[in-house]
N, C-alpha and C positions, 0 to 999 in steps of 0.2 A: 375441899384445899382446891381439886383441880375444879371446880368454879369460880374459884377468884381469881387462880390461874391464867385462866380463858377469860375472865372479865379485863382485869388488871392491862396483859398484854395488850388485848385488843387496844384499850386504850392509850397505854403508853404505845404501839404504832402507829395510833392516829394523828399524836404529839406532840410527839419526839421522831422518829425513825422515818413515819413511814413518807410524808414528803420529799424526803432523800432517799428512800430503798429503790427506787426507780431507777436511779442513774448508780447506785451502789449492787443491785440484786442480777443487775442484767452481767455480771460476769462471775458471777456465783452458779455454777449448777451442784447438780449431786457427786458430782466426778472423784471432785476433789475429796471429799469428806468418805467417801466406800477409798480411798486409797489411805486415807488417814487409819483406817481402822485400828493398826496395831496401838497408836495412839490411845483411842477410846481406854484401852486397859493397860496401859506402858507396857506391860506382857503380854506378847500373843496369845501365852499360853491360861491366861485370865477367864478367858470365854468359857473353856475350854473346864475349866475349873467349876466355874459358875453352874453349867448345865450340866454337868455330873450331880453338883449336889442338890439343883433341883428335881435331879430324878430321883438317888435317894431321898430326899423329904419327900417326894410326892410316894412310893412306896411306903414309907414309915406310915405315912397318915392314912393309907389304904387299908393296915394291917401286914402288908408282906415283910415282913421282918427280914426273913431266912432270905429272898431275893438282895433286900438291901446289905445286910450280911455282907452277902457276896460279890455285889458290888463295891465294897471298904476293903476287900480283903480280910475279913472279920471271920471269915470260914476257910478248913483246910481243904485242899484238893479232896479229899474224901465225905466232905460236907459239915464235917465237924467244926463248933464255933473254938477259935484259937483260944488257948490259955489269958485270961486276963486281959479280954479284948472290952471295950466300955460296954457298958447297956445301950441296948437299941431306947432311942427316942423319937418320940411321936412324929415330929415337926423340927425346926432346926433352933436351937438354944437362943435365946435371948440376951443379950450384952449389953452393958451402955454405950450408949451414941458416940460419947469421948473415943472408944475405939475406932471411930472412922474418921473422927479430927484431925486438923493439922494447922500451924503455924504458919501463916501466910508467906511467902520472900518478901512482901510490897510492891512486887512489878508483877505483871499479867504476863502471861506465857504464848497461852494459846492461839490471840491474835496472832502475833506477828510470825508463828506458825506453822497454823493453817494460812496465811496469807506468804507465805514463802514457797508453800509447796502449788499455788494456781501461777500458769503457766501462760505467755501467751499474751501478758498484757501489760500497760507501762506503768509506771512507776506510779503516777499520777492514779491510775487505776488499782490498783495496787492500795494505796493509800488511801482510799475510798471505801475500798472492801476492810482493810484492818480498823475501821474507825465504826464500821456495821459490827463489828464481830464485838469489839470492845462497848458498842452500845449494851449488845444483848449480854453483857457481864452486868452491864450498868444495872438493865431492867433485871436481871435477877435477881439483885441484890434490893431493889426499890420493891420487888414483889417479899422478899423476907420480910423487910422491916413492913411493909403494910396488911403481911400476914402477921405479925408480929412472931414470926417464929425462926428467933436469936439461934436456938437449938442449932439449926440449921445452917448458920452460917459457916461458912471453912468446914463440911460435912462431906465428905464426900456420897456418905449412903444419900442422904438428902438430895444432892445434885442430880445422881443418879435416877432418885426415884419422880424430882421433877421430869426428867426424859422420858421415862417410861408413863408417867401419867399421860403428858400429852402424846407422846406416839399412840398410845391406847384411845385417846381421846377421839386422835385425827384419823386411825384406823377403824373407829367402830359408829362414826356418824353421831360426835360428840355425847355418845355415853359416859356416864360421870362414875367411880366410884364412891361410895361411904367414907364418912371420915374414919372407921373404925378401921374398913378395906384398908382404906390407905396408911392407915398406922400399921398394919399389920406389916404391909409389902416394906413399908419403912423399916419394919423391926426383923424381914427376913433379909432385905438386902444389907441391912446395918450387922449381921450375922453371918452372913457369906464372905463376904469382906474381912473383915475381923479376923475369921479361922480358913484367910488361906494365906498359905508361907510369905506367896510370891507378894502379897499385898502391905505382910507386916514389914518387910525388907525393903519397902520405898521410901525413899526420902522425901522431908515434908516437898519437896520442889517437885515430885514427881508424884504426889497426892494433890497438888495443888492443880496438875496438871489435866491429870482426871475427873478434880472436879470441874475445873474452866469447860473442857470439854463436853463431860455432860450437860451445864451449864448452855453453850454456844448450840451443840447438837439439837437441842431441845428447842430453844427461843428459835432456831432455823425452821425447825418443822414445822414450831406452831407459824411463825413468818410467811413461808412458803405457801403455804396453806388457806392460814386466813387471805390473804394477799390475791390468793388467786379465788379466793370464792367472791371476793366484793369486786373482780374485776372482769366476774365469768369468765377467768383465763385457766381450761384445762390442765395444761402443760405447768404452770406453779403448784396447783392440786397435786398432782402426780408427780412433782417433784417432793413435796412435804409428804406425800404418803410413802414414797419410797427410804426417803432417812426415817419415817418412821416403822418400816418395816425391817430398817436396819440395824436401827435401834434395839427391838424386843429378838429377833433373831438372835443378836452377841447375849442376849441373858436368856431366853428358855428355847433357842433352837425350834421353835413349835409355832405354828400357824397360830395368829389371834383367837380366831373362834375355836380352839383346842384349851385354852388359859382359862381358868376359873381367879377368880380374886376373892377371897372369902374374908370370912371376918377372922379365918385364924390362919391366912396368909394363902400362898400362891399353891394351887392345885393341879394338875393335868386330868 
């Protein structure tokens, strides 16, 4: 999947966006997206849930069930397992992808919201940036079509994995995950989201907002990095890397070199 993502996005930028990017991207720095961080999960506590669940799953995978039970509150202060506590699982329980899919509103959300956060630029410049964000969403949809990944259209977990795959590639000099590793990552993200009460309470509009945010952040990360490489522009490369680090930190709270993407899921 990652090979196709890189290839398709490179082609898209060359044929659709790249010629206009210079005029649009000059108004876009990484700071507006950092201030948009709460919106990447809609609920600002969502990333804390992700980080805790990753740690618990990692402990269980390492056979440290007692520590995992303690983190989940399944043991008493005296160290005894609580009556009726669920049995320990080796990792994240797999659930259907439909649990993280939504019915779209029919109108995009994030291009307007992100553009409104940009300061000190003219209305004309804002319109150009808004168009770029809209193109990124169209590009993501085109990528799904090219990959025949219709199961991931309007699916929050799928868009999140796209942002993570791009970030991983940008931060590891193009390192790629296997198809099995990618699928395991998708299943982990899907299980995490589906088990989060804060996610389950979201409206379809709020889930669409998450979906679009991941697609736009992933697209921008790759756009900055690829354009920087093409032009030998270290500042743009750094912008792409900064966004990639931000995305990775939201999920894992770990440096990229301490994360392993395995056939069974994410490990630390």
